[in-house]
C-alpha positions as CSV (number, residue, x, y, z in Angstrom):
1,M,2.6,14.9,16.0
2,A,-0.2,12.7,16.5
3,H,-0.2,13.1,19.8
4,D,0.3,17.0,19.8
5,N,-2.9,17.1,17.4
6,L,-5.1,14.7,19.4
7,T,-3.8,17.1,22.5
8,K,-5.1,20.0,20.8
9,A,-8.4,18.3,20.0
10,G,-8.8,16.8,24.0
11,F,-7.9,13.4,23.3
12,G,-4.3,13.3,23.8
13,E,-4.0,11.5,26.7
14,R,-7.1,9.0,25.6
15,V,-5.1,7.6,22.6
16,T,-2.5,4.7,23.0
17,Y,0.6,5.6,20.8
18,Y,2.5,2.8,18.9
19,T,5.8,4.2,17.4
20,G,8.1,1.6,14.8
21,E,7.4,-0.9,12.4
22,A,3.4,-1.3,12.2
23,L,3.4,-5.3,12.3
24,K,5.3,-5.3,15.2
25,S,3.1,-3.1,17.0
26,L,0.2,-4.8,15.5
27,D,1.5,-8.4,16.6
28,Q,1.9,-6.2,20.1
29,I,-1.3,-5.3,20.3
30,E,-2.9,-9.0,19.6
31,V,-0.6,-10.3,22.4
32,Q,-2.4,-7.8,24.6
33,Q,-6.0,-9.0,23.2
34,K,-7.0,-5.9,22.2
35,K,-10.0,-5.4,20.6
36,F,-11.4,-2.5,18.0
37,D,-14.3,-0.9,15.9
38,F,-12.8,0.8,13.9
39,I,-9.5,0.7,11.9
40,F,-8.0,2.6,9.2
41,I,-4.8,1.7,6.9
42,D,-2.9,3.9,5.0
43,A,0.6,2.9,5.0
44,D,3.3,1.3,3.3
45,K,1.0,-0.4,0.2
46,E,3.3,-3.8,0.0
47,N,2.0,-4.4,3.4
48,Y,-1.9,-4.0,3.0
49,P,-2.2,-7.9,2.7
50,N,-0.7,-8.3,6.2
51,Y,-2.4,-5.3,7.8
52,L,-5.9,-6.9,6.8
53,E,-4.8,-10.4,8.0
54,R,-3.4,-8.5,11.5
55,S,-6.8,-6.3,11.5
56,L,-9.6,-8.8,11.0
57,R,-8.1,-10.8,14.1
58,L,-8.1,-7.2,16.1
59,A,-11.7,-6.2,14.9
60,N,-14.8,-6.7,16.9
61,P,-17.9,-8.1,15.1
62,G,-19.5,-5.4,13.3
63,A,-16.1,-3.1,13.3
64,L,-15.5,-1.1,10.2
65,I,-11.8,-1.6,8.5
66,V,-11.0,1.3,6.2
67,A,-8.0,1.4,3.6
68,D,-7.0,4.0,1.8
69,N,-5.2,4.4,-1.6
70,V,-6.7,1.3,-2.9
71,L,-7.3,2.1,-6.6
72,Q,-3.6,3.4,-6.7
73,S,-4.4,6.2,-9.5
74,G,-6.1,3.3,-11.6
75,R,-2.9,1.2,-11.3
76,V,-4.6,-1.7,-9.9
77,Y,-7.1,-2.2,-12.7
78,D,-4.7,-1.6,-15.6
79,A,-3.3,-4.7,-16.5
80,S,-0.2,-2.9,-17.9
81,H,1.3,-2.2,-14.2
82,D,2.6,-5.1,-12.6
83,D,4.9,-4.1,-10.1
84,L,5.0,-5.4,-6.6
85,R,2.8,-2.2,-4.9
86,T,0.2,-2.4,-7.5
87,E,0.0,-6.2,-7.2
88,N,-0.2,-6.2,-3.2
89,M,-3.0,-3.7,-3.5
90,R,-4.7,-6.2,-6.5
91,A,-4.1,-8.9,-3.7
92,F,-5.5,-6.8,-1.0
93,N,-8.7,-5.7,-2.8
94,L,-9.6,-9.2,-4.0
95,R,-9.3,-10.3,-0.2
96,M,-11.5,-7.4,0.8
97,A,-13.7,-8.5,-2.0
98,N,-13.7,-12.2,-1.1
99,D,-13.5,-12.6,2.5
100,P,-16.1,-14.6,4.0
101,N,-15.9,-12.8,7.2
102,L,-16.4,-8.7,5.3
103,D,-19.0,-7.3,3.7
104,S,-16.8,-4.6,1.7
105,I,-17.2,-2.0,-0.7
106,I,-14.5,0.2,-2.7
107,L,-15.5,4.2,-3.2
108,P,-13.6,5.4,-6.1
109,V,-13.1,8.8,-4.1
110,G,-9.9,10.4,-4.1
111,Q,-7.5,7.5,-4.3
112,G,-10.1,4.8,-3.6
113,L,-11.3,3.8,-0.4
114,S,-12.0,0.1,0.7
115,I,-14.6,-0.3,3.5
116,G,-15.5,-3.6,4.8
117,R,-17.9,-4.6,7.7
118,V,-16.9,-7.8,9.8
119,K,-19.5,-10.2,10.2
120,G,-20.7,-11.3,13.5
C-alpha cells in the first residue's frame, strides 16, 4: 500500500521498502550504515524504547525523531495503569526527555507526539 501511494505521489521509486519485523529491518539498515535526517516511530508500543535506541544509532546530527501515540489516551500519566504497553511508553518518554543526545518535547496533540532533535 505504501509503494502504491508513494508511486501516485511520484516518489515510489525513490523509496526503499523494508517489510517484516521492524527491529530486524532496523538492524539490517544499521549494518548497511545508512543514516537519516527524519525518523517517524508509529508501531507496536511495546517496542518503542527499542525503536528509539536504534533510531539514535541511525540518526544524523540534527535529525528529528518523532513518535506517535506517546500519551496513550492519558494512560501514561495515570498511575492506575500499569500494563506493559503503558510502562514501555513511560520508559520511552523518560528516555526521550532525559537522553543527553536529544532536545525533546511532547506535544499533547491527538494521542501525543514526541519530537526529539539529535544533538550534534
